[in-house]
C-alpha positions as CSV (number, residue, x, y, z in Angstrom):
1,M,-16.3,33.5,-2.1
2,L,-16.6,35.9,0.9
3,E,-20.1,35.6,2.5
4,T,-19.8,37.9,5.6
5,P,-18.2,41.3,6.1
6,E,-14.5,41.4,7.1
7,F,-12.9,44.3,8.9
8,F,-9.2,44.8,9.7
9,A,-7.2,47.3,11.8
10,I,-3.6,48.2,12.5
11,E,-2.9,49.4,16.1
12,V,0.2,51.4,17.2
13,N,0.8,51.9,20.9
14,G,-2.8,51.1,21.7
15,V,-4.3,53.4,19.1
16,V,-6.0,52.3,15.9
17,V,-4.2,54.1,13.0
18,W,-5.6,52.3,10.0
19,G,-8.7,50.3,9.2
20,A,-10.2,48.6,6.2
21,G,-13.2,46.5,5.4
22,I,-14.9,44.5,2.7
23,E,-18.7,43.9,2.6
24,P,-20.0,41.4,0.1
25,R,-23.2,42.2,-1.8
26,D,-25.9,39.6,-2.5
27,D,-28.9,39.0,-4.8
28,T,-28.5,40.8,-8.1
29,H,-25.1,42.1,-7.0
30,R,-23.6,38.7,-6.1
31,G,-19.9,38.6,-6.7
32,V,-19.6,42.4,-5.9
33,A,-18.3,43.9,-2.7
34,I,-18.0,47.3,-1.1
35,V,-14.4,48.1,0.0
36,G,-13.5,50.9,2.3
37,Y,-10.5,52.2,4.4
38,W,-9.6,54.7,7.0
39,L,-6.3,56.3,7.9
40,G,-5.7,58.3,11.0
41,K,-4.7,62.0,10.6
42,A,-1.3,61.5,12.3
43,H,-0.3,58.8,9.9
């Protein structure tokens, strides 16, 4: 089970064009995670 946040990115020619992350929840929300992503305008 994921215990710490994880973040990922894709880089093209030195510029980040895509990113995503997952942040696990704890306590009463154990086993649940927040997932998000970002996509650059040009892509």
